[in-house]
PAGU-922271 format. One line per 4 residues: for each residue x, y, z of N, C-alpha, C. Coordinates in steps of 0.02 Angstrom, whole numbers. Example, Ala and Ser with C-alpha at 12.3 -4.5 7.8 and 13.67 -1.06 7.14 Angstrom:
<rs>
660 -284 390 615 -225 390 660 -165 390; 642 -112 354 684 -53 357 645 2 394 .
</rs>
This chain:
<rs>
-280 129 4085 -238 108 4142 -186 57 4118; -209 8 4077 -164 -43 4052 -111 -12 4008; -129 38 3966 -82 71 3922 -29 109 3962; -53 142 4014 -6 179 4058 44 132 4091 .
19 74 4113 63 24 4144 116 -1 4095; 94 -13 4032 140 -37 3981 194 15 3966; 174 79 3963 223 132 3951 274 135 4008; 249 129 4069 293 132 4128 342 73 4127 .
315 14 4109 358 -46 4107 413 -38 4054; 394 -11 3995 443 -1 3941 498 48 3962; 476 102 3995 524 152 4018 572 122 4069; 544 82 4114 586 50 4165 637 4 4133 .
617 -33 4082 662 -78 4047 719 -40 4013; 702 17 3983 753 57 3949 803 84 3999; 778 110 4056 823 138 4108 868 84 4135; 838 26 4153 879 -29 4180 929 -54 4129 .
908 -58 4066 952 -82 4014 1011 -35 4004; 996 30 4004 1050 79 3995 1098 76 4053; 1072 71 4114 1115 67 4173 1158 4 4170; 1129 -51 4149 1167 -113 4145 1223 -108 4094 .
1208 -74 4036 1259 -66 3984 1318 -25 4011; 1303 29 4048 1355 71 4076 1398 32 4125; 1365 -9 4167 1403 -48 4214 1447 -99 4179; 1420 -129 4125 1458 -178 4087 1520 -146 4057 .
1512 -84 4030 1569 -49 4001 1622 -37 4054; 1602 -18 4115 1650 -6 4168 1686 -71 4186; 1647 -126 4192 1676 -190 4210 1723 -215 4155; 1713 -192 4093 1754 -215 4038 1824 -185 4037 .
1835 -133 4078 1901 -103 4081 1952 -156 4104; 2012 -151 4076 2063 -202 4090 2091 -191 4160; 2096 -244 4198 2121 -239 4267 2197 -234 4268; 2223 -195 4314 2296 -190 4323 2321 -254 4356 .
2375 -282 4328 2405 -343 4354 2478 -330 4372; 2507 -378 4407 2578 -374 4423 2620 -382 4360; 2676 -347 4357 2721 -356 4301 2747 -427 4298; 2752 -454 4238 2775 -523 4231 2850 -528 4243 .
2872 -587 4263 2943 -599 4277 2972 -649 4228; 3033 -638 4206 3065 -682 4158 3093 -744 4194; 3092 -801 4159 3121 -862 4184 3195 -863 4168; 3231 -911 4197 3303 -917 4185 3318 -935 4112 .
3270 -965 4078 3280 -987 4009 3274 -928 3960; 3248 -872 3981 3235 -816 3936 3299 -779 3920; 3302 -751 3860 3359 -710 3839 3338 -637 3843; 3384 -595 3867 3369 -524 3874 3391 -485 3812 .
3347 -442 3789 3361 -397 3733 3355 -325 3758; 3404 -284 3742 3405 -214 3763 3381 -169 3707; 3335 -124 3723 3305 -81 3672 3358 -33 3643; 3360 -29 3578 3400 20 3542 3359 85 3539 .
3374 131 3584 3332 192 3589 3337 236 3527; 3393 232 3491 3400 273 3430 3358 246 3373; 3343 182 3374 3305 151 3320 3232 138 3338; 3212 156 3399 3144 142 3422 3106 207 3433 .
3041 203 3425 3000 262 3437 2926 243 3446; 2889 289 3474 2817 283 3480 2785 337 3438; 2742 318 3392 2706 367 3351 2639 383 3383; 2619 447 3382 2556 467 3411 2516 510 3361 .
2451 510 3371 2407 554 3332 2349 577 3376; 2340 643 3380 2283 672 3416 2240 711 3367; 2176 719 3385 2131 752 3338 2082 798 3373; 2054 843 3334 2001 889 3356 1958 903 3295 .
1900 935 3304 1855 945 3247 1887 982 3188; 1936 1025 3202 1966 1065 3149 2027 1033 3118; 2047 974 3141 2105 941 3112 2138 893 3160; 2200 874 3146 2236 827 3188 2311 840 3182 .
2348 814 3230 2420 819 3231 2450 751 3245; 2510 740 3221 2544 677 3234 2618 688 3245; 2650 641 3278 2721 647 3290 2749 586 3324; 2805 595 3359 2840 539 3389 2861 555 3461 .
2877 503 3498 2908 508 3564 2963 454 3566; 3020 471 3595 3076 424 3599 3076 386 3666; 3111 332 3666 3119 293 3728 3186 312 3761; 3185 312 3827 3246 325 3865 3285 260 3878 .
3249 205 3887 3280 140 3900 3227 86 3895; 3249 24 3898 3201 -31 3897 3234 -97 3885; 3199 -150 3905 3223 -218 3890 3164 -264 3884; 3175 -319 3850 3124 -369 3843 3156 -438 3846 .
3123 -485 3880 3150 -552 3887 3109 -601 3844; 3144 -638 3802 3111 -685 3757 3131 -756 3774; 3082 -801 3769 3094 -872 3778 3066 -907 3716; 3112 -933 3674 3092 -964 3610 3049 -917 3568 .
3069 -853 3568 3035 -804 3527 2972 -774 3556; 2954 -796 3617 2894 -770 3649 2913 -725 3707; 2886 -665 3709 2902 -619 3765 2876 -646 3832; 2920 -644 3882 2900 -664 3949 2893 -604 3995 .
2935 -554 3983 2934 -494 4025 2966 -437 3987; 2952 -377 4009 2982 -319 3977 2961 -254 4010; 3002 -204 4005 2983 -138 4029 3019 -85 3988; 2984 -29 3979 3010 25 3937 2999 92 3971 .
3049 134 3969 3044 202 3997 3039 250 3938; 2989 293 3940 2976 339 3885 2998 410 3906; 3037 441 3864 3064 508 3878 3013 560 3854; 2974 588 3900 2921 635 3882 2948 702 3857 .
3011 716 3871 3042 778 3844 3050 774 3769; 3044 715 3739 3057 707 3667 2993 710 3626; 2938 731 3655 2876 739 3616 2889 783 3556; 2874 757 3497 2891 791 3435 2831 791 3388 .
2816 849 3360 2762 855 3310 2793 853 3240; 2761 817 3194 2789 808 3127 2749 841 3071; 2694 875 3087 2654 904 3034 2654 980 3033; 2691 1011 3080 2696 1083 3082 2769 1103 3074 .
2781 1167 3063 2849 1193 3057 2855 1258 3095; 2917 1276 3110 2931 1341 3138 2898 1354 3205; 2869 1414 3211 2839 1435 3275 2779 1393 3294; 2739 1373 3245 2680 1332 3260 2700 1265 3290 .
2751 1235 3262 2778 1171 3287 2804 1180 3359; 2843 1232 3369 2872 1245 3436 2817 1258 3487; 2766 1296 3468 2711 1312 3514 2672 1250 3534; 2657 1207 3485 2619 1146 3500 2660 1100 3546 .
2723 1091 3530 2765 1047 3570 2772 1073 3642; 2779 1139 3648 2784 1169 3715 2719 1159 3754; 2662 1164 3720 2598 1155 3754 2590 1083 3776; 2608 1036 3733 2602 965 3750 2650 947 3808 .
2709 975 3806 2758 960 3859 2742 995 3925; 2704 1050 3920 2688 1087 3981 2744 1134 4002; 2780 1160 3953 2834 1207 3968 2812 1279 3960; 2747 1290 3946 2719 1358 3942 2695 1379 4011 .
2720 1435 4035 2701 1457 4102 2626 1464 4110; 2599 1435 4162 2528 1438 4175 2488 1383 4142; 2520 1345 4097 2486 1291 4061 2522 1224 4071; 2559 1220 4125 2599 1160 4137 2557 1096 4141 .
2499 1101 4170 2458 1041 4181 2409 1025 4126; 2409 1064 4072 2360 1052 4018 2369 981 3988; 2431 963 3976 2444 897 3946 2491 857 3990; 2556 854 3975 2599 804 4006 2648 831 4059 .
2655 896 4066 2694 925 4121 2760 888 4130; 2803 891 4080 2864 851 4080 2915 873 4132; 2908 934 4158 2953 955 4211 2940 915 4274; 2878 905 4290 2860 865 4350 2859 790 4336 .
2842 772 4274 2837 701 4256 2879 689 4193; 2946 685 4200 2990 682 4141 2986 616 4102; 2962 563 4135 2959 499 4100 2891 466 4111; 2875 422 4065 2818 376 4073 2847 306 4068 .
2810 255 4086 2837 188 4081 2783 136 4064; 2806 82 4034 2762 26 4018 2794 -38 4046; 2755 -76 4083 2778 -140 4110 2734 -196 4084; 2765 -245 4052 2726 -300 4024 2699 -346 4078 .
2636 -366 4070 2606 -413 4117 2589 -479 4084; 2594 -482 4018 2579 -545 3984 2581 -538 3909; 2582 -595 3874 2582 -596 3801 2541 -657 3780; 2484 -645 3748 2440 -700 3728 2425 -694 3653 .
2440 -746 3616 2431 -743 3544 2478 -691 3516; 2449 -636 3491 2491 -580 3469 2475 -517 3510; 2445 -527 3568 2423 -470 3609 2473 -457 3666; 2501 -397 3666 2544 -375 3721 2501 -343 3774 .
2509 -365 3836 2471 -337 3891 2519 -305 3942; 2497 -249 3970 2541 -217 4019 2511 -157 4052; 2549 -127 4096 2528 -68 4134 2565 -7 4108; 2528 44 4089 2557 106 4064 2548 160 4118 .
2604 190 4138 2603 243 4188 2622 310 4156; 2577 359 4161 2589 426 4138 2567 474 4193; 2607 523 4208 2591 572 4261 2573 537 4326; 2611 484 4342 2603 446 4404 2535 410 4409 .
2499 404 4353 2436 366 4352 2447 303 4309; 2425 246 4334 2437 183 4300 2370 152 4279; 2368 131 4215 2311 95 4188 2336 37 4146; 2297 -17 4145 2315 -74 4103 2293 -62 4031 .
2336 -81 3984 2319 -76 3914 2339 -142 3880; 2316 -152 3819 2339 -208 3779 2334 -189 3706; 2378 -219 3665 2378 -202 3594 2409 -259 3554; 2387 -268 3492 2415 -320 3449 2483 -299 3422 .
2529 -346 3418 2597 -330 3394 2627 -390 3359; 2672 -376 3314 2710 -428 3279 2782 -425 3302; 2809 -483 3321 2879 -487 3343 2919 -527 3293; 2975 -498 3273 3020 -530 3225 3089 -535 3255 .
3121 -594 3246 3189 -604 3271 3234 -620 3213; 3289 -584 3208 3339 -595 3155 3407 -598 3189; 3428 -658 3205 3491 -666 3242 3486 -637 3312; 3529 -589 3326 3528 -556 3392 3487 -493 3393 .
3447 -482 3342 3406 -422 3338 3332 -439 3341; 3295 -403 3379 3223 -414 3385 3186 -349 3368; 3132 -355 3331 3089 -297 3319 3018 -312 3343; 2987 -262 3371 2917 -268 3393 2880 -209 3361 .
2830 -224 3321 2791 -172 3288 2717 -184 3303; 2687 -135 3336 2616 -142 3354 2572 -119 3297; 2511 -143 3297 2460 -112 3256 2441 -46 3291; 2411 -1 3254 2389 62 3284 2330 48 3331 .
2335 73 3392 2282 65 3441 2268 132 3475; 2216 135 3515 2196 197 3547 2198 191 3623; 2216 247 3655 2209 252 3727 2167 314 3742; 2131 313 3799 2092 370 3821 2135 411 3868 .
2159 468 3845 2207 509 3883 2181 531 3951; 2115 538 3957 2087 563 4021 2097 513 4078; 2109 449 4062 2123 400 4115 2189 414 4150; 2231 454 4118 2295 473 4147 2295 547 4169 .
2236 576 4175 2231 644 4199 2251 697 4148; 2252 679 4084 2267 727 4031 2200 752 4005; 2174 804 4035 2104 823 4025 2092 884 3982; 2144 917 3958 2136 979 3921 2089 970 3862 .
2038 1013 3857 1992 1013 3801 1950 950 3794; 1942 912 3847 1904 850 3844 1829 864 3852; 1791 841 3803 1719 851 3805 1686 808 3858; 1720 754 3878 1692 711 3930 1706 738 4000 .
1751 786 4005 1767 817 4070 1733 885 4075; 1737 925 4021 1709 993 4020 1649 994 3972; 1590 1012 3997 1529 1005 3959 1510 1065 3916; 1548 1120 3921 1528 1181 3886 1576 1200 3830 .
1608 1149 3799 1659 1164 3748 1631 1171 3679; 1569 1147 3667 1542 1149 3599 1586 1108 3553; 1606 1138 3496 1650 1102 3450 1724 1122 3461; 1738 1156 3516 1806 1176 3532 1838 1125 3580 .
1840 1064 3559 1866 1011 3602 1922 972 3568; 1958 935 3607 2010 890 3583 1988 819 3600; 1993 774 3553 1970 705 3563 2006 672 3621; 1969 633 3661 1999 595 3716 2045 540 3688 .
2029 513 3630 2066 457 3602 2130 481 3569; 2185 449 3587 2249 461 3556 2271 396 3522; 2288 401 3458 2311 342 3422 2386 331 3434; 2404 269 3447 2473 252 3463 2497 194 3419 .
2559 199 3396 2592 144 3361 2662 136 3390; 2679 77 3413 2743 64 3445 2789 28 3396; 2850 54 3390 2900 22 3347 2966 16 3387; 2982 -46 3407 3041 -58 3449 3092 -101 3412 .
3155 -83 3423 3211 -125 3400 3253 -139 3461; 3271 -203 3471 3311 -221 3530 3364 -271 3509; 3421 -268 3543 3478 -313 3529 3492 -358 3588; 3512 -419 3574 3525 -467 3627 3581 -442 3672 .
3569 -446 3736 3618 -420 3784 3677 -467 3789 .
</rs>
């Protein structure tokens, strides 16, 4: 009887512990905050869209792909070299793959953009959602915080970045970080959404590296 009670108690502890861990993970998600506002003392820098880009990398069991996305516009306000506010518009029509060529490259880009008939919603559906955007909510230490909106869904993200100022030119280069694409409704091939995929899945995690160049307005 005592042994049975001990087994039951141990099982209960494991269940409660697992449930608590899951709740903690959910609570650990970054909360969405209001976009930060620049003070009168801040200087505005306008993003050079020709010199700026976002690098991406997606993976699956059989390999991975990487490429770039361009910005449509953006600005950032600095006060004594510290960002106070900023927002960037991402041109989703510019999704570009860099590791394939010819028809394979065109097919992958079309699938990601959602320009293939009947598969518009698999990934980013650029016809319905031509842009994404990032609004800064804060900057602490070297951590950029903000709200990322893709396909009309907004989630808070943060990433480490280095900011360099050379006269009237500013560069922002992030370390590579990951986002979970399913938080923005990009569910194609997700093992966490579809349970019968076996090894025919695409990773939820997408690696991102941001490289911005901006000039003083």
